[in-house]
mmCIF file of the C-alpha atoms, coordinates in Angstrom:
data_MODEL
# 
_entry.id   MODEL 
# 
loop_
_atom_site.group_PDB 
_atom_site.id 
_atom_site.type_symbol 
_atom_site.label_atom_id 
_atom_site.label_alt_id 
_atom_site.label_comp_id 
_atom_site.label_asym_id 
_atom_site.label_entity_id 
_atom_site.label_seq_id 
_atom_site.pdbx_PDB_ins_code 
_atom_site.Cartn_x 
_atom_site.Cartn_y 
_atom_site.Cartn_z 
_atom_site.occupancy 
_atom_site.B_iso_or_equiv 
_atom_site.pdbx_formal_charge 
_atom_site.auth_seq_id 
_atom_site.auth_comp_id 
_atom_site.auth_asym_id 
_atom_site.auth_atom_id 
_atom_site.pdbx_PDB_model_num 
ATOM 1   C CA . MET A 1 1   ? 217.048 -65.144  -37.749 1.00 0.00 ? 1   MET A CA 1 
ATOM 2   C CA . VAL A 1 2   ? 219.825 -67.633  -36.931 1.00 0.00 ? 2   VAL A CA 1 
ATOM 3   C CA . LEU A 1 3   ? 218.296 -68.301  -33.406 1.00 0.00 ? 3   LEU A CA 1 
ATOM 4   C CA . ALA A 1 4   ? 214.833 -68.806  -35.020 1.00 0.00 ? 4   ALA A CA 1 
ATOM 5   C CA . ASP A 1 5   ? 216.431 -71.400  -37.305 1.00 0.00 ? 5   ASP A CA 1 
ATOM 6   C CA . LEU A 1 6   ? 217.972 -73.115  -34.304 1.00 0.00 ? 6   LEU A CA 1 
ATOM 7   C CA . VAL A 1 7   ? 214.744 -73.283  -32.490 1.00 0.00 ? 7   VAL A CA 1 
ATOM 8   C CA . TYR A 1 8   ? 213.072 -74.784  -35.616 1.00 0.00 ? 8   TYR A CA 1 
ATOM 9   C CA . THR A 1 9   ? 215.943 -77.320  -36.077 1.00 0.00 ? 9   THR A CA 1 
ATOM 10  C CA . ALA A 1 10  ? 215.936 -78.324  -32.446 1.00 0.00 ? 10  ALA A CA 1 
ATOM 11  C CA . ALA A 1 11  ? 212.092 -78.791  -32.524 1.00 0.00 ? 11  ALA A CA 1 
ATOM 12  C CA . ARG A 1 12  ? 212.310 -80.891  -35.631 1.00 0.00 ? 12  ARG A CA 1 
ATOM 13  C CA . HIS A 1 13  ? 215.008 -83.035  -34.233 1.00 0.00 ? 13  HIS A CA 1 
ATOM 14  C CA . LEU A 1 14  ? 212.853 -83.500  -31.063 1.00 0.00 ? 14  LEU A CA 1 
ATOM 15  C CA . ASP A 1 15  ? 209.868 -84.467  -33.126 1.00 0.00 ? 15  ASP A CA 1 
ATOM 16  C CA . HIS A 1 16  ? 211.848 -87.012  -35.094 1.00 0.00 ? 16  HIS A CA 1 
ATOM 17  C CA . LEU A 1 17  ? 213.337 -88.631  -31.900 1.00 0.00 ? 17  LEU A CA 1 
ATOM 18  C CA . HIS A 1 18  ? 209.881 -88.667  -30.264 1.00 0.00 ? 18  HIS A CA 1 
ATOM 19  C CA . GLN A 1 19  ? 208.519 -90.489  -33.254 1.00 0.00 ? 19  GLN A CA 1 
ATOM 20  C CA . GLN A 1 20  ? 211.344 -93.063  -33.147 1.00 0.00 ? 20  GLN A CA 1 
ATOM 21  C CA . PHE A 1 21  ? 210.796 -93.470  -29.404 1.00 0.00 ? 21  PHE A CA 1 
ATOM 22  C CA . ASN A 1 22  ? 207.112 -94.037  -30.016 1.00 0.00 ? 22  ASN A CA 1 
ATOM 23  C CA . ASP A 1 23  ? 207.614 -96.507  -32.764 1.00 0.00 ? 23  ASP A CA 1 
ATOM 24  C CA . ALA A 1 24  ? 210.063 -98.600  -30.742 1.00 0.00 ? 24  ALA A CA 1 
ATOM 25  C CA . ALA A 1 25  ? 207.967 -98.476  -27.550 1.00 0.00 ? 25  ALA A CA 1 
ATOM 26  C CA . GLY A 1 26  ? 204.847 -99.375  -29.641 1.00 0.00 ? 26  GLY A CA 1 
ATOM 27  C CA . SER A 1 27  ? 206.701 -102.375 -31.229 1.00 0.00 ? 27  SER A CA 1 
ATOM 28  C CA . ALA A 1 28  ? 207.891 -103.554 -27.784 1.00 0.00 ? 28  ALA A CA 1 
ATOM 29  C CA . ALA A 1 29  ? 204.325 -103.224 -26.412 1.00 0.00 ? 29  ALA A CA 1 
ATOM 30  C CA . SER A 1 30  ? 202.946 -105.261 -29.351 1.00 0.00 ? 30  SER A CA 1 
ATOM 31  C CA . THR A 1 31  ? 205.706 -107.936 -28.730 1.00 0.00 ? 31  THR A CA 1 
ATOM 32  C CA . LEU A 1 32  ? 204.851 -108.121 -25.104 1.00 0.00 ? 32  LEU A CA 1 
ATOM 33  C CA . THR A 1 33  ? 201.190 -108.246 -25.708 1.00 0.00 ? 33  THR A CA 1 
ATOM 34  C CA . ARG A 1 34  ? 201.602 -111.215 -28.135 1.00 0.00 ? 34  ARG A CA 1 
ATOM 35  C CA . ALA A 1 35  ? 203.870 -112.969 -25.632 1.00 0.00 ? 35  ALA A CA 1 
ATOM 36  C CA . ILE A 1 36  ? 201.444 -112.447 -22.810 1.00 0.00 ? 36  ILE A CA 1 
ATOM 37  C CA . SER A 1 37  ? 198.526 -113.714 -24.831 1.00 0.00 ? 37  SER A CA 1 
ATOM 38  C CA . GLY A 1 38  ? 200.456 -116.720 -25.903 1.00 0.00 ? 38  GLY A CA 1 
ATOM 39  C CA . ASN A 1 39  ? 200.381 -115.764 -29.644 1.00 0.00 ? 39  ASN A CA 1 
ATOM 40  C CA . ALA A 1 40  ? 204.126 -115.556 -29.918 1.00 0.00 ? 40  ALA A CA 1 
ATOM 41  C CA . ALA A 1 41  ? 206.974 -117.886 -29.092 1.00 0.00 ? 41  ALA A CA 1 
ATOM 42  C CA . ILE A 1 42  ? 209.080 -116.403 -26.277 1.00 0.00 ? 42  ILE A CA 1 
ATOM 43  C CA . ASN A 1 43  ? 212.709 -116.372 -27.330 1.00 0.00 ? 43  ASN A CA 1 
ATOM 44  C CA . SER A 1 44  ? 215.105 -117.828 -24.756 1.00 0.00 ? 44  SER A CA 1 
ATOM 45  C CA . LEU A 1 45  ? 217.445 -114.930 -25.201 1.00 0.00 ? 45  LEU A CA 1 
ATOM 46  C CA . GLY A 1 46  ? 214.770 -112.416 -23.999 1.00 0.00 ? 46  GLY A CA 1 
ATOM 47  C CA . VAL A 1 47  ? 211.445 -111.245 -24.978 1.00 0.00 ? 47  VAL A CA 1 
ATOM 48  C CA . LEU A 1 48  ? 212.518 -107.724 -26.028 1.00 0.00 ? 48  LEU A CA 1 
ATOM 49  C CA . GLN A 1 49  ? 216.157 -108.569 -26.835 1.00 0.00 ? 49  GLN A CA 1 
ATOM 50  C CA . ASN A 1 50  ? 217.682 -105.395 -28.435 1.00 0.00 ? 50  ASN A CA 1 
ATOM 51  C CA . SER A 1 51  ? 214.428 -103.457 -28.208 1.00 0.00 ? 51  SER A CA 1 
ATOM 52  C CA . ALA A 1 52  ? 214.806 -102.510 -24.623 1.00 0.00 ? 52  ALA A CA 1 
ATOM 53  C CA . THR A 1 53  ? 218.190 -101.151 -25.108 1.00 0.00 ? 53  THR A CA 1 
ATOM 54  C CA . GLN A 1 54  ? 217.133 -99.217  -28.144 1.00 0.00 ? 54  GLN A CA 1 
ATOM 55  C CA . ILE A 1 55  ? 214.125 -97.727  -26.182 1.00 0.00 ? 55  ILE A CA 1 
ATOM 56  C CA . ASP A 1 56  ? 216.546 -96.717  -23.440 1.00 0.00 ? 56  ASP A CA 1 
ATOM 57  C CA . ILE A 1 57  ? 218.964 -95.028  -25.885 1.00 0.00 ? 57  ILE A CA 1 
ATOM 58  C CA . LEU A 1 58  ? 216.051 -93.198  -27.626 1.00 0.00 ? 58  LEU A CA 1 
ATOM 59  C CA . ALA A 1 59  ? 214.619 -92.089  -24.271 1.00 0.00 ? 59  ALA A CA 1 
ATOM 60  C CA . ALA A 1 60  ? 218.007 -90.590  -23.362 1.00 0.00 ? 60  ALA A CA 1 
ATOM 61  C CA . ARG A 1 61  ? 218.414 -88.928  -26.773 1.00 0.00 ? 61  ARG A CA 1 
ATOM 62  C CA . ARG A 1 62  ? 214.856 -87.512  -26.503 1.00 0.00 ? 62  ARG A CA 1 
ATOM 63  C CA . ALA A 1 63  ? 215.592 -86.266  -23.052 1.00 0.00 ? 63  ALA A CA 1 
ATOM 64  C CA . ASP A 1 64  ? 218.739 -84.440  -24.350 1.00 0.00 ? 64  ASP A CA 1 
ATOM 65  C CA . ALA A 1 65  ? 216.842 -83.110  -27.285 1.00 0.00 ? 65  ALA A CA 1 
ATOM 66  C CA . VAL A 1 66  ? 214.138 -81.617  -24.874 1.00 0.00 ? 66  VAL A CA 1 
ATOM 67  C CA . ASP A 1 67  ? 216.944 -79.954  -22.918 1.00 0.00 ? 67  ASP A CA 1 
ATOM 68  C CA . ARG A 1 68  ? 218.610 -78.599  -26.047 1.00 0.00 ? 68  ARG A CA 1 
ATOM 69  C CA . LEU A 1 69  ? 215.301 -77.189  -27.312 1.00 0.00 ? 69  LEU A CA 1 
ATOM 70  C CA . LYS A 1 70  ? 214.727 -75.439  -23.856 1.00 0.00 ? 70  LYS A CA 1 
ATOM 71  C CA . GLU A 1 71  ? 218.232 -73.947  -24.051 1.00 0.00 ? 71  GLU A CA 1 
ATOM 72  C CA . VAL A 1 72  ? 217.680 -72.626  -27.634 1.00 0.00 ? 72  VAL A CA 1 
ATOM 73  C CA . ILE A 1 73  ? 214.237 -71.233  -26.712 1.00 0.00 ? 73  ILE A CA 1 
ATOM 74  C CA . GLY A 1 74  ? 215.853 -69.544  -23.656 1.00 0.00 ? 74  GLY A CA 1 
ATOM 75  C CA . ALA A 1 75  ? 218.511 -67.900  -25.833 1.00 0.00 ? 75  ALA A CA 1 
ATOM 76  C CA . TYR A 1 76  ? 215.906 -66.874  -28.338 1.00 0.00 ? 76  TYR A CA 1 
ATOM 77  C CA . ARG A 1 77  ? 213.822 -65.256  -25.503 1.00 0.00 ? 77  ARG A CA 1 
ATOM 78  C CA . GLN A 1 78  ? 216.827 -63.475  -24.071 1.00 0.00 ? 78  GLN A CA 1 
ATOM 79  C CA . VAL A 1 79  ? 217.838 -61.941  -27.482 1.00 0.00 ? 79  VAL A CA 1 
ATOM 80  C CA . THR A 1 80  ? 214.309 -60.877  -28.411 1.00 0.00 ? 80  THR A CA 1 
ATOM 81  C CA . ALA A 1 81  ? 213.706 -59.454  -24.883 1.00 0.00 ? 81  ALA A CA 1 
ATOM 82  C CA . SER A 1 82  ? 216.876 -57.393  -25.215 1.00 0.00 ? 82  SER A CA 1 
ATOM 83  C CA . LYS A 1 83  ? 215.844 -56.173  -28.624 1.00 0.00 ? 83  LYS A CA 1 
ATOM 84  C CA . ASP A 1 84  ? 212.475 -55.207  -27.330 1.00 0.00 ? 84  ASP A CA 1 
ATOM 85  C CA . THR A 1 85  ? 214.154 -53.247  -24.424 1.00 0.00 ? 85  THR A CA 1 
ATOM 86  C CA . THR A 1 86  ? 216.467 -51.487  -26.859 1.00 0.00 ? 86  THR A CA 1 
ATOM 87  C CA . ALA A 1 87  ? 213.568 -50.650  -29.114 1.00 0.00 ? 87  ALA A CA 1 
ATOM 88  C CA . ARG A 1 88  ? 211.578 -49.105  -26.312 1.00 0.00 ? 88  ARG A CA 1 
ATOM 89  C CA . GLN A 1 89  ? 214.238 -46.889  -25.217 1.00 0.00 ? 89  GLN A CA 1 
ATOM 90  C CA . PRO A 1 90  ? 213.989 -43.274  -26.230 1.00 0.00 ? 90  PRO A CA 1 
ATOM 91  C CA . THR A 1 91  ? 216.166 -42.233  -29.179 1.00 0.00 ? 91  THR A CA 1 
ATOM 92  C CA . SER A 1 92  ? 216.500 -38.546  -28.272 1.00 0.00 ? 92  SER A CA 1 
ATOM 93  C CA . PRO A 1 93  ? 219.483 -37.678  -26.047 1.00 0.00 ? 93  PRO A CA 1 
ATOM 94  C CA . ARG A 1 94  ? 219.049 -37.411  -22.390 1.00 0.00 ? 94  ARG A CA 1 
ATOM 95  C CA . ALA A 1 95  ? 218.670 -33.943  -20.898 1.00 0.00 ? 95  ALA A CA 1 
ATOM 96  C CA . ALA A 1 96  ? 221.710 -32.330  -19.517 1.00 0.00 ? 96  ALA A CA 1 
ATOM 97  C CA . PRO A 1 97  ? 221.838 -32.201  -15.653 1.00 0.00 ? 97  PRO A CA 1 
ATOM 98  C CA . ALA A 1 98  ? 220.754 -28.977  -14.065 1.00 0.00 ? 98  ALA A CA 1 
ATOM 99  C CA . ALA A 1 99  ? 223.627 -26.482  -13.387 1.00 0.00 ? 99  ALA A CA 1 
ATOM 100 C CA . ILE A 1 100 ? 224.732 -26.199  -9.869  1.00 0.00 ? 100 ILE A CA 1 
ATOM 101 C CA . PRO A 1 101 ? 224.277 -22.666  -8.572  1.00 0.00 ? 101 PRO A CA 1 
ATOM 102 C CA . ALA A 1 102 ? 227.406 -20.705  -7.858  1.00 0.00 ? 102 ALA A CA 1 
ATOM 103 C CA . SER A 1 103 ? 226.386 -20.130  -4.241  1.00 0.00 ? 103 SER A CA 1 
ATOM 104 C CA . ALA A 1 104 ? 226.505 -23.861  -3.610  1.00 0.00 ? 104 ALA A CA 1 
ATOM 105 C CA . VAL A 1 105 ? 230.153 -24.281  -4.517  1.00 0.00 ? 105 VAL A CA 1 
ATOM 106 C CA . LEU A 1 106 ? 231.678 -20.836  -3.973  1.00 0.00 ? 106 LEU A CA 1 
ATOM 107 C CA . PRO A 1 107 ? 232.223 -19.072  -0.570  1.00 0.00 ? 107 PRO A CA 1 
ATOM 108 C CA . PRO A 1 108 ? 229.720 -16.373  0.164   1.00 0.00 ? 108 PRO A CA 1 
ATOM 109 C CA . SER A 1 109 ? 232.259 -13.716  -0.354  1.00 0.00 ? 109 SER A CA 1 
ATOM 110 C CA . ALA A 1 110 ? 232.985 -14.789  -4.026  1.00 0.00 ? 110 ALA A CA 1 
ATOM 111 C CA . VAL A 1 111 ? 229.322 -14.934  -4.867  1.00 0.00 ? 111 VAL A CA 1 
ATOM 112 C CA . ARG A 1 112 ? 228.573 -11.366  -3.533  1.00 0.00 ? 112 ARG A CA 1 
ATOM 113 C CA . GLY A 1 113 ? 231.629 -10.040  -5.350  1.00 0.00 ? 113 GLY A CA 1 
ATOM 114 C CA . HIS A 1 114 ? 233.570 -9.274   -2.217  1.00 0.00 ? 114 HIS A CA 1 
ATOM 115 C CA . HIS A 1 115 ? 237.205 -10.101  -1.980  1.00 0.00 ? 115 HIS A CA 1 
ATOM 116 C CA . ARG A 1 116 ? 239.209 -10.150  1.233   1.00 0.00 ? 116 ARG A CA 1 
# 
């Protein structure tokens, strides 16, 4: 259950970062579109100013969140696979190995009852 919660939390975190990334990229695209069409004054300090840095940071955080989600899903799969394997194994004890015949380990004289 703990791993399932971690998967859920990692997925929600990724969704949140993805939304922030989309919002920042959309805003930058809108700013660039207005600048290209001449509908906005171009700032001498830069068209995107801090937006480009924010988008880069969000992209890196999103990539980290994707990696984290993959790791958590991998751990979840390992745990559930090992539980499946354990559940499929027979619960009855294994049969004892067959007894080795005395003739295989004792000299022929001992098996026939002869002593020298």
